[in-house]
Backbone atoms as SQL, in Angstrom:
CREATE TABLE atoms (id INTEGER PRIMARY KEY, chain TEXT, resi INTEGER, resn TEXT, atom TEXT, x REAL, y REAL, z REAL);
INSERT INTO atoms VALUES
  (1, 'A', 1, 'MET', 'N', -4.546, -59.783, 15.919),
  (2, 'A', 1, 'MET', 'CA', -5.762, -60.239, 15.629),
  (3, 'A', 1, 'MET', 'C', -6.916, -59.973, 16.556),
  (4, 'A', 2, 'GLU', 'N', -6.494, -59.591, 17.759),
  (5, 'A', 2, 'GLU', 'CA', -7.562, -59.281, 18.886),
  (6, 'A', 2, 'GLU', 'C', -7.949, -57.636, 18.533),
  (7, 'A', 3, 'GLU', 'N', -7.396, -56.920, 17.811),
  (8, 'A', 3, 'GLU', 'CA', -7.660, -55.623, 17.351),
  (9, 'A', 3, 'GLU', 'C', -8.906, -55.706, 16.566),
  (10, 'A', 4, 'LEU', 'N', -9.067, -56.622, 15.620),
  (11, 'A', 4, 'LEU', 'CA', -10.386, -56.822, 14.768),
  (12, 'A', 4, 'LEU', 'C', -11.474, -57.004, 15.726),
  (13, 'A', 5, 'THR', 'N', -11.531, -57.597, 16.566),
  (14, 'A', 5, 'THR', 'CA', -12.844, -58.109, 17.368),
  (15, 'A', 5, 'THR', 'C', -12.888, -57.029, 18.596),
  (16, 'A', 6, 'SER', 'N', -11.889, -56.197, 18.819),
  (17, 'A', 6, 'SER', 'CA', -12.210, -55.399, 20.184),
  (18, 'A', 6, 'SER', 'C', -12.759, -54.012, 19.686),
  (19, 'A', 7, 'GLY', 'N', -13.502, -53.952, 18.728),
  (20, 'A', 7, 'GLY', 'CA', -14.129, -52.559, 18.309),
  (21, 'A', 7, 'GLY', 'C', -15.384, -52.600, 19.007),
  (22, 'A', 8, 'PRO', 'N', -15.950, -51.189, 18.901),
  (23, 'A', 8, 'PRO', 'CA', -17.313, -51.150, 19.598),
  (24, 'A', 8, 'PRO', 'C', -18.384, -52.132, 19.124),
  (25, 'A', 9, 'THR', 'N', -19.145, -52.527, 20.024),
  (26, 'A', 9, 'THR', 'CA', -20.361, -53.532, 19.703),
  (27, 'A', 9, 'THR', 'C', -21.336, -52.795, 18.957),
  (28, 'A', 10, 'TRP', 'N', -21.426, -51.390, 19.235),
  (29, 'A', 10, 'TRP', 'CA', -22.468, -50.777, 18.501),
  (30, 'A', 10, 'TRP', 'C', -22.114, -50.896, 17.066),
  (31, 'A', 11, 'MET', 'N', -20.890, -50.679, 16.663),
  (32, 'A', 11, 'MET', 'CA', -20.568, -50.653, 15.331),
  (33, 'A', 11, 'MET', 'C', -20.751, -51.976, 14.620),
  (34, 'A', 12, 'THR', 'N', -20.451, -52.922, 15.347),
  (35, 'A', 12, 'THR', 'CA', -21.006, -54.415, 14.784),
  (36, 'A', 12, 'THR', 'C', -22.317, -54.643, 14.578),
  (37, 'A', 13, 'LEU', 'N', -23.015, -54.163, 15.632),
  (38, 'A', 13, 'LEU', 'CA', -24.445, -54.314, 15.457),
  (39, 'A', 13, 'LEU', 'C', -25.128, -53.498, 14.343),
  (40, 'A', 14, 'LEU', 'N', -24.584, -52.323, 14.028),
  (41, 'A', 14, 'LEU', 'CA', -24.823, -51.500, 12.944),
  (42, 'A', 14, 'LEU', 'C', -24.655, -52.118, 11.680),
  (43, 'A', 15, 'VAL', 'N', -23.553, -52.645, 11.496),
  (44, 'A', 15, 'VAL', 'CA', -23.135, -53.408, 10.270),
  (45, 'A', 15, 'VAL', 'C', -24.067, -54.575, 9.854),
  (46, 'A', 16, 'LEU', 'N', -24.460, -55.268, 11.187),
  (47, 'A', 16, 'LEU', 'CA', -25.285, -56.472, 11.053),
  (48, 'A', 16, 'LEU', 'C', -26.799, -55.993, 10.626),
  (49, 'A', 17, 'LEU', 'N', -27.039, -55.047, 11.265),
  (50, 'A', 17, 'LEU', 'CA', -28.578, -54.575, 10.915),
  (51, 'A', 17, 'LEU', 'C', -28.683, -53.936, 9.319),
  (52, 'A', 18, 'SER', 'N', -27.693, -53.404, 8.931),
  (53, 'A', 18, 'SER', 'CA', -27.575, -53.017, 7.829),
  (54, 'A', 18, 'SER', 'C', -27.519, -54.056, 6.631),
  (55, 'A', 19, 'LEU', 'N', -26.951, -55.009, 6.986),
  (56, 'A', 19, 'LEU', 'CA', -26.851, -56.260, 6.132),
  (57, 'A', 19, 'LEU', 'C', -28.189, -57.001, 6.171),
  (58, 'A', 20, 'ALA', 'N', -28.779, -57.058, 7.492),
  (59, 'A', 20, 'ALA', 'CA', -30.264, -57.784, 7.514),
  (60, 'A', 20, 'ALA', 'C', -31.245, -56.870, 6.712),
  (61, 'A', 21, 'TRP', 'N', -31.127, -55.554, 6.625),
  (62, 'A', 21, 'TRP', 'CA', -32.119, -54.767, 6.081),
  (63, 'A', 21, 'TRP', 'C', -31.732, -54.708, 4.508),
  (64, 'A', 22, 'THR', 'N', -30.490, -54.797, 3.934),
  (65, 'A', 22, 'THR', 'CA', -30.064, -54.559, 2.657),
  (66, 'A', 22, 'THR', 'C', -30.337, -55.907, 1.707),
  (67, 'A', 23, 'LEU', 'N', -29.832, -57.041, 2.439),
  (68, 'A', 23, 'LEU', 'CA', -29.781, -58.038, 1.421),
  (69, 'A', 23, 'LEU', 'C', -31.127, -58.703, 1.097),
  (70, 'A', 24, 'PRO', 'N', -32.192, -58.778, 1.675),
  (71, 'A', 24, 'PRO', 'CA', -33.378, -58.967, 1.259),
  (72, 'A', 24, 'PRO', 'C', -33.986, -58.181, 0.015),
  (73, 'A', 25, 'TRP', 'N', -33.852, -56.950, 0.132),
  (74, 'A', 25, 'TRP', 'CA', -34.240, -55.996, -0.786),
  (75, 'A', 25, 'TRP', 'C', -33.353, -56.137, -2.126),
  (76, 'A', 26, 'LYS', 'N', -32.046, -56.423, -1.837),
  (77, 'A', 26, 'LYS', 'CA', -31.072, -56.493, -2.924),
  (78, 'A', 26, 'LYS', 'C', -31.605, -57.794, -3.779),
  (79, 'A', 27, 'GLY', 'N', -31.879, -58.847, -2.948),
  (80, 'A', 27, 'GLY', 'CA', -32.105, -60.051, -3.594),
  (81, 'A', 27, 'GLY', 'C', -33.412, -59.965, -4.528),
  (82, 'A', 28, 'VAL', 'N', -34.517, -59.412, -3.862),
  (83, 'A', 28, 'VAL', 'CA', -35.665, -59.133, -4.674),
  (84, 'A', 28, 'VAL', 'C', -35.673, -58.327, -5.917),
  (85, 'A', 29, 'ALA', 'N', -34.816, -57.122, -5.830),
  (86, 'A', 29, 'ALA', 'CA', -34.560, -56.449, -6.756),
  (87, 'A', 29, 'ALA', 'C', -33.812, -56.950, -8.080),
  (88, 'A', 30, 'LEU', 'N', -32.754, -57.746, -7.610),
  (89, 'A', 30, 'LEU', 'CA', -32.062, -58.447, -8.610),
  (90, 'A', 30, 'LEU', 'C', -32.762, -59.513, -9.379),
  (91, 'A', 31, 'TRP', 'N', -33.670, -60.355, -8.511),
  (92, 'A', 31, 'TRP', 'CA', -34.500, -61.231, -9.170),
  (93, 'A', 31, 'TRP', 'C', -35.403, -60.734, -9.975),
  (94, 'A', 32, 'LYS', 'N', -36.117, -59.690, -9.655),
  (95, 'A', 32, 'LYS', 'CA', -37.141, -58.892, -10.509),
  (96, 'A', 32, 'LYS', 'C', -36.630, -58.294, -11.816),
  (97, 'A', 33, 'SER', 'N', -35.253, -57.789, -11.576),
  (98, 'A', 33, 'SER', 'CA', -34.930, -57.176, -12.812),
  (99, 'A', 33, 'SER', 'C', -34.279, -58.305, -13.847),
  (100, 'A', 34, 'ALA', 'N', -33.825, -59.377, -13.426),
  (101, 'A', 34, 'ALA', 'CA', -33.550, -60.379, -14.262),
  (102, 'A', 34, 'ALA', 'C', -34.657, -61.015, -14.825),
  (103, 'A', 35, 'ARG', 'N', -35.715, -61.226, -14.207),
  (104, 'A', 35, 'ARG', 'CA', -36.905, -61.903, -14.686),
  (105, 'A', 35, 'ARG', 'C', -37.640, -61.051, -15.826),
  (106, 'A', 36, 'ASN', 'N', -37.361, -59.621, -15.465),
  (107, 'A', 36, 'ASN', 'CA', -37.889, -58.547, -16.665),
  (108, 'A', 36, 'ASN', 'C', -37.181, -58.256, -17.663),
  (109, 'A', 37, 'GLY', 'N', -35.934, -58.914, -17.771),
  (110, 'A', 37, 'GLY', 'CA', -34.920, -58.561, -18.816),
  (111, 'A', 37, 'GLY', 'C', -34.348, -57.150, -18.703),
  (112, 'A', 38, 'HIS', 'N', -34.324, -56.522, -17.553),
  (113, 'A', 38, 'HIS', 'CA', -33.711, -55.064, -17.319),
  (114, 'A', 38, 'HIS', 'C', -32.204, -55.272, -16.966),
  (115, 'A', 39, 'THR', 'N', -31.419, -55.584, -18.024),
  (116, 'A', 39, 'THR', 'CA', -30.055, -55.829, -17.748),
  (117, 'A', 39, 'THR', 'C', -29.225, -54.692, -17.072),
  (118, 'A', 40, 'ALA', 'N', -29.552, -53.387, -17.684),
  (119, 'A', 40, 'ALA', 'CA', -28.936, -52.333, -17.018),
  (120, 'A', 40, 'ALA', 'C', -29.229, -52.155, -15.588),
  (121, 'A', 41, 'TRP', 'N', -30.464, -52.296, -15.168),
  (122, 'A', 41, 'TRP', 'CA', -30.769, -52.240, -13.916),
  (123, 'A', 41, 'TRP', 'C', -30.070, -53.319, -13.119),
  (124, 'A', 42, 'PHE', 'N', -30.072, -54.539, -13.659),
  (125, 'A', 42, 'PHE', 'CA', -29.427, -55.681, -12.867),
  (126, 'A', 42, 'PHE', 'C', -27.983, -55.364, -12.405),
  (127, 'A', 43, 'VAL', 'N', -27.157, -54.880, -13.466),
  (128, 'A', 43, 'VAL', 'CA', -25.850, -54.363, -13.143),
  (129, 'A', 43, 'VAL', 'C', -25.796, -53.238, -12.285),
  (130, 'A', 44, 'VAL', 'N', -26.630, -52.271, -12.316),
  (131, 'A', 44, 'VAL', 'CA', -26.553, -51.139, -11.387),
  (132, 'A', 44, 'VAL', 'C', -26.753, -51.562, -10.052),
  (133, 'A', 45, 'LEU', 'N', -27.834, -52.477, -9.763),
  (134, 'A', 45, 'LEU', 'CA', -28.343, -52.842, -8.630),
  (135, 'A', 45, 'LEU', 'C', -27.238, -53.848, -7.888),
  (136, 'A', 46, 'LEU', 'N', -26.661, -54.612, -8.846),
  (137, 'A', 46, 'LEU', 'CA', -25.266, -55.335, -8.420),
  (138, 'A', 46, 'LEU', 'C', -24.203, -54.680, -7.842),
  (139, 'A', 47, 'ILE', 'N', -23.996, -53.616, -8.553),
  (140, 'A', 47, 'ILE', 'CA', -22.661, -52.914, -8.080),
  (141, 'A', 47, 'ILE', 'C', -22.690, -51.891, -7.237),
  (142, 'A', 48, 'VAL', 'N', -24.017, -51.024, -7.288),
  (143, 'A', 48, 'VAL', 'CA', -24.336, -49.797, -6.227),
  (144, 'A', 48, 'VAL', 'C', -24.760, -50.363, -4.968),
  (145, 'A', 49, 'ASN', 'N', -24.176, -49.831, -3.877),
  (146, 'A', 49, 'ASN', 'CA', -24.839, -50.168, -2.474),
  (147, 'A', 49, 'ASN', 'C', -25.350, -48.947, -2.000),
  (148, 'A', 50, 'THR', 'N', -26.692, -48.835, -1.829),
  (149, 'A', 50, 'THR', 'CA', -27.129, -47.580, -1.371),
  (150, 'A', 50, 'THR', 'C', -28.050, -47.955, -0.024),
  (151, 'A', 51, 'LEU', 'N', -27.859, -48.850, 0.717),
  (152, 'A', 51, 'LEU', 'CA', -28.651, -49.287, 1.817),
  (153, 'A', 51, 'LEU', 'C', -30.072, -49.565, 1.380),
  (154, 'A', 52, 'ALA', 'N', -30.234, -50.198, 0.310),
  (155, 'A', 52, 'ALA', 'CA', -31.448, -50.535, -0.224),
  (156, 'A', 52, 'ALA', 'C', -32.422, -49.479, -0.854),
  (157, 'A', 53, 'ILE', 'N', -32.011, -48.298, -0.867),
  (158, 'A', 53, 'ILE', 'CA', -32.851, -47.070, -1.455),
  (159, 'A', 53, 'ILE', 'C', -33.140, -47.281, -2.817),
  (160, 'A', 54, 'LEU', 'N', -32.097, -47.610, -3.581),
  (161, 'A', 54, 'LEU', 'CA', -32.136, -47.775, -5.113),
  (162, 'A', 54, 'LEU', 'C', -32.905, -49.286, -5.383),
  (163, 'A', 55, 'GLU', 'N', -32.869, -49.945, -4.504),
  (164, 'A', 55, 'GLU', 'CA', -33.563, -51.368, -4.786),
  (165, 'A', 55, 'GLU', 'C', -34.954, -51.150, -4.411),
  (166, 'A', 56, 'ILE', 'N', -35.480, -50.342, -3.467),
  (167, 'A', 56, 'ILE', 'CA', -36.831, -49.969, -3.193),
  (168, 'A', 56, 'ILE', 'C', -37.470, -49.363, -4.472),
  (169, 'A', 57, 'ILE', 'N', -36.666, -48.206, -4.918),
  (170, 'A', 57, 'ILE', 'CA', -37.149, -47.516, -6.016),
  (171, 'A', 57, 'ILE', 'C', -37.330, -48.444, -7.087),
  (172, 'A', 58, 'TYR', 'N', -36.576, -49.347, -7.317),
  (173, 'A', 58, 'TYR', 'CA', -36.653, -50.200, -8.595),
  (174, 'A', 58, 'TYR', 'C', -37.883, -51.099, -8.409),
  (175, 'A', 59, 'ILE', 'N', -38.058, -51.747, -7.318),
  (176, 'A', 59, 'ILE', 'CA', -39.094, -52.651, -6.972),
  (177, 'A', 59, 'ILE', 'C', -40.454, -52.079, -7.079),
  (178, 'A', 60, 'PHE', 'N', -40.684, -50.785, -6.634),
  (179, 'A', 60, 'PHE', 'CA', -41.978, -50.327, -6.671),
  (180, 'A', 60, 'PHE', 'C', -42.108, -49.196, -7.745),
  (181, 'A', 61, 'GLY', 'N', -41.024, -48.797, -8.407),
  (182, 'A', 61, 'GLY', 'CA', -41.310, -47.916, -9.508),
  (183, 'A', 61, 'GLY', 'C', -41.121, -48.393, -10.905),
  (184, 'A', 62, 'PHE', 'N', -40.222, -49.312, -11.097),
  (185, 'A', 62, 'PHE', 'CA', -39.653, -49.753, -12.378),
  (186, 'A', 62, 'PHE', 'C', -39.733, -51.199, -12.769),
  (187, 'A', 63, 'SER', 'N', -40.211, -52.016, -11.854),
  (188, 'A', 63, 'SER', 'CA', -40.207, -53.467, -12.102),
  (189, 'A', 63, 'SER', 'C', -41.575, -54.034, -12.398),
  (190, 'A', 64, 'LYS', 'N', -42.557, -53.129, -12.565),
  (191, 'A', 64, 'LYS', 'CA', -43.808, -53.527, -13.070),
  (192, 'A', 64, 'LYS', 'C', -43.807, -53.901, -14.632),
  (193, 'A', 65, 'LYS', 'N', -44.315, -55.102, -14.796),
  (194, 'A', 65, 'LYS', 'CA', -44.433, -55.518, -16.228),
  (195, 'A', 65, 'LYS', 'C', -45.421, -54.646, -16.886),
  (196, 'A', 66, 'LYS', 'N', -44.860, -54.543, -18.242),
  (197, 'A', 66, 'LYS', 'CA', -45.640, -53.520, -19.065),
  (198, 'A', 66, 'LYS', 'C', -46.659, -54.698, -19.639),
  (199, 'A', 67, 'THR', 'N', -48.028, -53.907, -19.706),
  (200, 'A', 67, 'THR', 'CA', -49.260, -54.767, -20.140),
  (201, 'A', 67, 'THR', 'C', -49.143, -54.355, -21.777),
  (202, 'A', 68, 'GLN', 'N', -49.359, -55.561, -22.508),
  (203, 'A', 68, 'GLN', 'CA', -49.385, -55.552, -23.873),
  (204, 'A', 68, 'GLN', 'C', -50.873, -55.196, -24.455),
  (205, 'A', 69, 'VAL', 'N', -50.888, -54.300, -25.118),
  (206, 'A', 69, 'VAL', 'CA', -52.192, -53.867, -25.651),
  (207, 'A', 69, 'VAL', 'C', -52.502, -54.681, -27.055),
  (208, 'A', 70, 'SER', 'N', -53.707, -55.425, -27.095),
  (209, 'A', 70, 'SER', 'CA', -53.912, -56.022, -28.254),
  (210, 'A', 70, 'SER', 'C', -55.023, -55.592, -28.961);
């Protein structure tokens, strides 16, 4: 069991930093895709982990609600 905790501390820090970076972006992107009814985006964002690159692309590029022309 000691083998699991005796790894390099830089690696543990890197994992924790990537989690701290990714989770908020993933949460916002999933929330926006669900609210906008973008089911395909929701599934892809839920499954694919890209260190938040895909999530940021969705949030700033595809999550805008389309305005209705009356």
